[in-house]
N, C-alpha and C positions, 0 to 999 in steps of 0.2 A: 250857668242858669241862675237867674235871680231867685232868691229865696222868698217864700211866702211867710209874712210876719203878722201874727195876731198880737194885739196890744190890749192889756187889761190894766186900767188905772184905778188905784185906790184913792178916791177923792179925799179921804181923811188923812192920808199920809202927810207927815210933817212938811216935806219939801214940795208938795204938789200944790199948784196954784192955778187959777183960771187961765192965766197967761200961758203957763206950761202946757196945760191940756189943749188949749187952742193951737199952740205951735206944733204939737205932736199930731193933732188931728189933721192939720193942713197937709202934712207930708205923708200921712199914712194911707193905707187902703181903708177907706172909711167904712166899708162893710165888715171889717174885722177889727174895729176899734170900739172898745167898751169902757165905760166909766161907771164905777159902782162905789157906794158907801157902805155896803153890807157884805161882810165876809161870806155869809150864807149864799150869796149870789154866785160865788166863784165856781162851784161844781157845774152849774148849768152853763156858764159862759165857757169854761174850759172844754166841756163836751162839744160845744159849737166850733171850737178852734183846734180840736185834736188832730185834724188832718194837716194843719199848718206845719211848716218846717221848724218854726221857732215861735214860742209864745213869750212875749216881753211883759213881765210883771213889774209894774211901776208902783213901788211902795217900799216898805221896809222889810225886815226879815220875816215878820209875821205874814205879810202878803205873799212873799215868795214861798214860804213854808205851807201856807194854805193852798197855794197853787200846786205844790209838790204833792200834798195830800190828795187833792182832787184828781190829779193825774194818776196816782197810784191806785186810788179807788176805782177809777175808770179802767185801768189796766187789768185789774183783777175781775171786775164785773164783765168786761167785754172780751177778756182773754187776748188783749192786744199784743202784737209782736213788736210794735214800735211806738214810741212816744215822741212828741216834738221836743226839740232842744228848749232849754230854759235860759232866758236872758233876764238880767236885772240891773239896776243902777242905784246910785245913792239918792233915794227919794224918801227914806224914812228917818228914824232916829239913829240906831246903831249901825245898820247896813253891814253886818259882819260878812254875809255871803258876797256882797258886791265888792268888798275890799279884797277878797281872794281872787276876784275875776277882773281886776283892773281898775275898779273904783270910778267908773264913768258917771257923768251927770246924765239925767234921763234923755234930754234932747240929743246930746252927742251920741249916746248909745243907740238911739233909734236911727239917727242918720247913718251910723256905722253899719247897723243891721241891714238897712235898706240898700246900701251900696255894695255890700259884700256878697259875692256869689255863694250859693249853697256849698259848693265843693271847697271853698276857701275859708269857711268859717272855722276859726280855732276854737277848740272845745276842751273842757275838763270833765272827764268821766268820773263820777263819784258814787261809791256805794252809800246807801242811805242807812241811817240808824232807824231801827224798828223798835219803838218804845211801847211797852205794854203796861197799862196801869188801870186797875178797876174795870177790867173787861174790855177796854178800848185799846186800839192799836193806832199809833201815830207814826208818821215818817218825818224825819228832819235831818239836819246836818250836825246840830250840836244841842246839848242839853246840860243842865247843871242842877246840883242839889245842895242842900245845907245853906251855908252863908251866902253862896253864890246866888241862889234863888231868893234868899232873904233880902239881898240888895235890890233886886228888881221889884220885890214887893214894897219895899220902902220908897223906891223911886216912883212907882205908880201912885202910892198914897200921897206923896208930896206934890206930884204933878197935878193930880185931881184937886188938891186943896189950894193950888196956886201959890205954893210957898216960894220964898226967895231962893234963887239958884236951884230950880226944880226941873229944868229941861236940859236936854243935850248932854254933852260930856261933863259939864260942870255939875249938872244935876245928878248924874250917875256917880261922880266922885264924892259929892256931898252925901248921897245916900249910902255909899260904902263907908264913909267915915261915921255917919250917925248910927248905922246898923252895927258897926264895930263897937262904938261907945255903949250902945244898948246891950250888946252881949257882955261887954266888960262889966257893966253895972248889974245886970240881972242874971248873968250866967245861964241863959236859956238855950244854949246850943244843944242840938240833938245829935248824939253819936250815931252814925250810920254804918252799919255793917255791910260788907261786900263779899260776895261769893262768885267765883268764876265758874261758868258752865261751858267754857271752851278754851281757847288759847289765851295765855297771859304771859307777857314778857316784861321784865323789869329793866329799866335803863340804869346802868351803872354810872358812876361819876366820870369814868373815862369815855362815856358815850357808847360803849358796847351794851349788848342786851343779853340777859339770861332768862331762860324759860323757868317760870315758877308755877307752883300748883295753886297758890292762893295768896291773898293779901292778909297780912298779919291781923287776926281778929281782935287783938288786944290794942291795936292802934286806934286812937280817938280821932276819927275823920270828921273834920269840920267843913271843909270846902272840897267839893267834888265836881269836876267837869269832864265831859267827854265830847270829842269832836272829830269829824273826818276831814275838816278843813282847818286852816291855821288861825283864823281870826275869830274873836268875839266882836262885840260892837265897838264903834268909834275908833277903829283901827287898832284895837287891842290885839296884839299878836300873842295871845295867851297859849297857843298850841303850836309851838315852833317845829315840833316833830311829827305833825299830823300827816304831812305828805309822805314821809318815809313809812309811817305805819300803814298808810293807805295802799302802798305798793305791795304789802303783804296781806291785804284784805282785812286789815285791822284798823281800829280807831285809836287815837291818843287819849289815854285816861290820865288826868292830872289831879293829884290829891294833895291837900295841905292837912297834915296831922298836927295834933297838939292838944294837950289838956289845958294849956295856959289860956286864960281868957284874953290875953294880950294878942293872940294870933291874928284876929281880924284887923286890929290896929296896925300890926306889923306889916300886913299885906297892903293895907290902905296907904301907908306911908312909903311903900316901895312901888307905887303905881307906875312910875316912869320906867323902871326896869321891867316890870311885868308887861307894859305896853310894847316895849321893844323886843320882848321874847328872850331877855337875857337873865331874868331873875331865877335863881337856883334854889329857892326855898320850897320847892315842891317835890313830891315823889311822882315819877313819870313811869307809865306803863303803856304797853300796847295790848289791846284786848279785842275780842270779837263777840263775847256773850257774857253778860254780867247780871247778877241779881243783887238788888239793894233792899235793905230792910232796917227797920228801927222799932223801938218799943212803943213809939207814938208817932202820929203823922208828922211828916217833914215836908218842907216846901220844895217844889220842883219847877224848873222852867224849861220850856222847849222853844228854841230859837227866839229867846227873849220874852216869850209869853208864859205867864204863870198857869200851871195846872192846879186843880184843887189839891190840897195837901194829901199825901198818901203815906201808908206805912210799909208798902212794898212796891217795888218797881223792877221791871226787867228791860234791859236794853241789849239789842243784838245788832251787829253789822249784817244787814240783810244780804242774802245771797241772790235775791231776785230783784229787789227794788233798787234802782239806780237813777241818777239824774245826770243828764248830759248838759252841762252849763256852757254858755257862750263866753269866751274870754275876750275882753276888750283889748285889742292889739292893733290900733290904727297905724 
């Protein structure tokens, strides 16, 4: 049976052009094809498409995550038993989620969806992270704090200012280097404390895991990331053990500790190994419920988008909120 596919295109996404929109429109069910420039339109559009087998979000990680949020809000509001599958493609900047799902281009992904029968669609079922900050609850697949979020803040600032090497992977690496130099010069890093409110397993050097009760509060945590999938943006395989953690209902927590102001520069200059998922300069854990706090507000990013700085944050692997992603396997 042919699957019903709804399409939502973010017209502001980096790799979306009039030609791409036209090409997708011609082969789509035009009654379920939407183009928008405003993220605030997504909840209304998603509600119209919730009976579809699959919703194809054409944009970057922010677009996909906004779609996830709209679907989860609708699930809770309407007490829905099922949600459509989620498809995405490399149409934005980082495209972390798309990299985990086969990394298709938008038009190829749409062609694939339209020719694949409902029963034959390969999927990846993923528990979502439930992020609570300042009274709001967000759902996502990855989040980061400290220097990790500081890089994105620097990247956004440079891109808006039209600086040299301010876009794409080169812009991200330049932001990482500049933010590292900034920390080295000003020593403005905020130490973030973590407390576990659930399961916590530490990865040993031999690859085995041990259950622990907490993360050493004396460690000076500078870079913190948590993910239920393997990739960050631009093909960065920063969470190589996320799939293993997911099988246990956990997320991979990756931390870089250190009081040395050289830490961000050390990470920046090891970007190739970090991209490949082979860099060993992190502490790795599996966790399902964590509380983060600091003496003053610290930067936070969710799926590559910055939140307002917070002084306290709670992240839990949700027991109810899940996403069924379509894998591109032509």
